C-alpha positions, 0 to 999 in steps of 0.5 A, spaced: 534 435 516 533 443 515 539 447 516 539 453 521 539 458 516 532 456 513 529 455 520 531 462 522 528 464 515 521 460 516 521 463 523 522 470 521 517 470 515 512 467 520 512 473 524 512 477 519 506 474 516 502 474 522 504 481 523 501 483 516 495 479 517 493 485 522 496 490 518 494 489 511 488 492 512 491 498 513 494 498 506 487 498 503 487 505 506 482 511 507 483 515 500 487 509 497 485 508 490 487 508 482 491 514 480 489 519 475 494 520 469 500 524 470 500 531 469 505 535 466 511 536 471 511 544 470 506 547 474 509 546 481 509 539 481 514 536 486 516 528 485 515 524 491 517 516 492 514 511 488 514 514 482 509 520 484 508 527 484 504 532 488 501 538 485 504 543 491 501 549 488 494 547 489 496 544 496 499 551 498 493 554 496 488 550 500 493 550 506 493 558 506 485 559 504 480 562 509 475 557 511 470 560 508 474 559 501 476 552 502 470 548 499 470 553 493 477 552 492 476 544 492 470 545 487 475 549 483 480 543 482 474 539 480 473 535 486 466 534 489 465 533 497 460 529 500 458 529 507 457 522 511 453 523 517 455 520 524 450 515 527 453 516 534 457 522 534 463 522 539 464 529 538 461 536 535 460 536 527 465 540 523 461 547 521 465 547 515 462 541 513 454 542 515 452 545 508 455 539 504 450 534 500 450 528 504 453 521 501 447 516 499 447 510 503 448 506 496 455 510 494 457 509 501 456 501 501 459 501 494 465 505 496 467 501 502 466 506 507 466 503 514 463 506 520 470 507 523 472 511 517 473 519 517 474 520 510 475 516 503 477 519 497 475 516 490 479 518 484 474 520 478 472 514 474 474 509 479 468 507 483 461 507 483 460 511 476 463 518 479 465 522 473 468 527 478 473 526 483 470 525 490 471 526 497 467 522 502 468 526 509 465 524 516 461 530 518 465 530 525 472 530 521 477 536 522 478 540 516 485 538 517 482 531 515 478 534 509 485 536 506 488 529 507 483 526 503 483 532 498 491 531 497 490 524 495 487 526 489 493 531 488 498 526 487 498 523 481 503 518 477 510 521 475 511 515 470 504 516 466 502 509 468 494 509 469 493 503 474 487 498 474 482 500 479 482 493 481 489 493 483 487 492 491 483 486 490 488 483 485 494 484 490 490 481 496 488 475 492 495 474 490 498 475 497 493 470 500 495 465 494 502 466 496 500 465 504 497 459 503 502 456 499 508 458 504 504 456 510 504 449 507 511 449 505 513 452 512 510 445 515 513 441 510 519 444 505 520 437 502 514 439 498 519 443 494 522 436 491 515 436 487 516 440 480 509 442 481 510 445 487 516 449 485 512 452 479 506 454 483 510 457 489 515 461 483 508 463 480 505 466 486 511 469 488 512 473 482 505 475 481 505 478 488 512 481 487 510 484 480 504 488 484 507 490 490 510 496 487 503 499 485 500 496 491 504 500 496 504 506 491 497 507 492 496 505 499 502 506 504 506 510 500 501 515 499 498 515 506 505 517 509 506 522 503 500 526 504 501 526 512 508 529 511 506 534 506 501 536 510 505 537 516 510 541 512 504 546 509 500 547 515 503 550 521 501 555 526 500 560 521 494 556 517 487 556 519 487 549 519 493 548 524 491 542 529 497 540 533 494 534 536 492 532 529 499 533 526 502 529 531 497 523 530 498 524 522 506 523 523 505 517 527 500 514 522 505 516 516 511 512 520 506 506 521 505 506 514 512 506 512 513 500 517 507 497 514 510 497 507 517 494 510 513 489 513 509 487 507 516 487 503 519 483 508 514 477 508 515 477 500 523 477 501 523 472 507 519 467 502 524 468 496 530 466 501 526 461 504 524 457 498 531 458 495 535 456 501 530 450 502 531 448 494 539 448 495 538 444 501 534 439 498 539 438 492 545 438 497 541 432 501 540 428 494 547 429 492 549 426 499 545 421 499 541 423 505 534 423 501 532 419 495 527 421 489 520 418 490 515 418 484 512 425 483 519 428 485 525 431 481 530 436 483 536 435 478 542 440 478 538 443 472 532 444 475 535 447 481 538 452 477 532 454 473 528 455 480 534 459 482 533 463 475 525 464 477 527 467 484 532 472 481 527 475 477 522 476 483 528 479 487 529 484 481 522 486 482 523 486 490 529 491 489 525 496 485 520 496 491 526 496 496 529 502 493 523 506 493 521 504 501 528 507 502 526 513 499 520 513 502 523 513 509 528 519 507 522 523 505 518 521 511 524 523 516 526 529 513 
């Protein structure tokens, strides 16, 4: 019989998994991408959560620039900007963007630029053979949104790590694998009596947890950081001030922090569920409430070995938890 605590964990994890299925696509967000190598921390760079830093000197210069100077300043940062025409525009085109070269259709397809996107930033060398960092921007997007995309390219790792370009895909596959295993375990926790099931779920948990820090680094954390930095730099004195867009950005940043928590909770709940169920299954075997059958085995040593594997996953998650807490504080200040 399953105890009340594992039942609660299972219900909570199912709710979190259902929510994540709706929100995880937001983690493959506009502007997310593999980061460039870190720059020296002595040119006005400010440390931000998830081991990153922002080139605030460039951000402040862009926020103070007159509109007629903005595109030249962006180009001076070695960032190209390409315009994406709207097939059925719902609002007038931004005149600042009118003279920009148009992004060709093949580039939009390779970059995964969807009809719903306002913009997307592509770090140099990460997509489509682009040698320079590039921003794809909808012709009707506001200048505030253009700055949002540029700011993504001014955030770099503070730890010198260059992330793999396929990180988003690797995490998506790892999370899908974990979700498949967990659904079957939630339906029948007794599968954990099988050593192969314990091996596979431990491997799936470890793979997803080991990628989570960097996945949140380039996704949810960057989105929240970008919007918070822009809100601090673009006030009523800036030519790009837009009260409605600023409020929308604040809500968006808060949603990204919440989404990071949701993703974390899915993995954390899976770890706790598996640990609790294996403990219960071992207790049932010792008490004689269950009997081992062919293909099953759960000795005290095997239970301890499984617990040790989950401990390693918890250590990965502890690092992520600390940065999510830091991100919450950054977003709310």
